[in-house]
C-alpha positions in Angstrom: 62.1 -77.1 -21.7 59.3 -76.8 -24.2 60.1 -73.1 -24.8 63.7 -74.0 -25.7 62.5 -76.8 -28.0 60.3 -74.3 -29.9 62.8 -71.5 -30.0 63.1 -70.6 -33.7 60.4 -73.1 -34.7 57.2 -71.7 -33.4 54.9 -70.1 -36.0 52.4 -68.8 -33.5 49.4 -71.1 -34.3 48.4 -71.1 -30.5 47.8 -74.9 -30.5 50.2 -75.5 -27.6 48.4 -73.0 -25.4 45.0 -74.4 -26.4 45.9 -77.9 -25.3 48.0 -77.0 -22.2 46.4 -79.0 -19.4 47.2 -76.4 -16.7 46.3 -73.3 -18.7 49.8 -71.8 -19.0 49.7 -68.8 -21.5 52.4 -70.4 -23.7 51.9 -67.9 -26.5 53.4 -65.2 -24.3 56.5 -67.4 -23.6 56.8 -68.3 -27.2 56.4 -64.7 -28.4 59.2 -63.6 -26.1 61.5 -66.4 -27.3 60.7 -65.5 -30.9 61.6 -61.9 -30.1 65.0 -62.9 -28.7 65.8 -65.3 -31.6 65.0 -62.5 -34.0 67.2 -60.0 -32.1 70.1 -62.4 -31.5 70.1 -64.5 -34.8 68.0 -62.4 -37.2 65.7 -65.4 -37.7 61.9 -65.6 -37.9 60.3 -69.0 -37.9 58.1 -69.9 -40.9 59.5 -67.4 -43.4 61.8 -69.7 -45.3 61.7 -73.4 -45.9 65.4 -73.3 -46.8 67.0 -71.5 -43.8 67.8 -73.7 -40.7 66.5 -72.5 -37.4 69.0 -71.6 -34.7 69.8 -74.4 -32.3 69.2 -77.0 -35.0 72.6 -76.9 -36.6 76.0 -77.9 -35.1 79.4 -78.5 -36.6 82.7 -79.6 -35.1 84.3 -76.2 -35.8 81.6 -74.4 -33.8 83.4 -71.8 -31.6 81.1 -72.6 -28.6 83.2 -75.3 -26.8 80.9 -75.6 -23.8 78.5 -77.9 -25.7 81.2 -80.5 -26.5 
């Protein structure tokens, strides 16, 4: 769930991995998610303070009806 929450938001600081109580290498998971977000949405977190990250914007005319 955390990986989905960070998708398009992670800037790669490594803090989540440092504080993970069970030692999960979260930077690997976050890097893969960032790669997919870049590939699918052409978005890289931290490059623009103006551009909204994927999965943070929704509108009633969104073609994806499954989330309604």
